[in-house]
N, C-alpha and C positions, 0 to 999 in steps of 0.2 A: 498561450495560444491553443496549445492541446487542450486543454479542460474546455474550450468552448467549441473546439470542433468536433472530436470524436463522440462525446455522447447523443449529440443530434443525430451523427452519422452512424451509431449502432442501434439507437430506436428506428431509423429510417429501414436499416438492416432488418431489424425484429419484426416486422410488418405485424402478423394481428397477436402475437405475442408480447407485444409490449408492455403489457403490465409485467407479467416475468422477467422481462428485459429490465425495466424501471426498479422493481422490487431487489433483483441481485445486484442492479447499480446502487444501488441508497445503500445496500448491507455494505458492499465492498467498499465504495467512496466513503461514504459518512458515518457508518457505523464500524469500521475498524480502525479509523482514526480517532474518533471519541475513544474509542477501547482504549487506543495506543495512549492519549491523551491523558486520560484516568490512572492509568498503571503507572506512566511515567512522573505524574502527578503524586502516587502514593509514596514513592520511594525516591522523590524528589529528583528525580531525572539520572539516580545513579543504576544504571545495567547490569552492572556487575553485582550490587545488591539484590535487581529486580529477580536474575536468573539464578541466585545464589542457593534457593530452594530445590532446584535440581541438580546441583553441584559445581563445582568449579570448572570441570573439564567442558562440558556442556556450557557453561556462562561463558566460555573463554570463545568456543565453538559458535553461538548465538551470537556475539558480539560479533567476530569475522564476519559471518553469515550477513547480519544488516550491513555491514558498511560497504561488503561486496555486492551486493542486492542494490543499495543507492546508489552506488557510482555506473560500474561496470554493465552490470547485467538488466537494469530498467533506467535509468536516469539518459544515458548516454544511449543507446537505443532510440528511447521514446524521443527524444529530441532529434535527432535523426530523420525520424519517422516523420515529426511535425514539419522538419524545413522543407523534408521532399515532398510530402502533400501538397 
């Protein structure tokens, strides 16, 4: 439901700068998701192999940051905000 509510609402809030808001939304929503899918496909979904070029410590830190961001930092507050709206 949030994917249907927030983009039009942000478009209304952007006013005359709707084109800049649309380009930013398109890049952040579609572009980054497509980039992540391409990267995951290249490394067969193995995040430790994907980040291994940066070092083992950074690989573990980025993996932990992804899991934390998916749950407690982004998904749970977004779900709560959507149900509140």
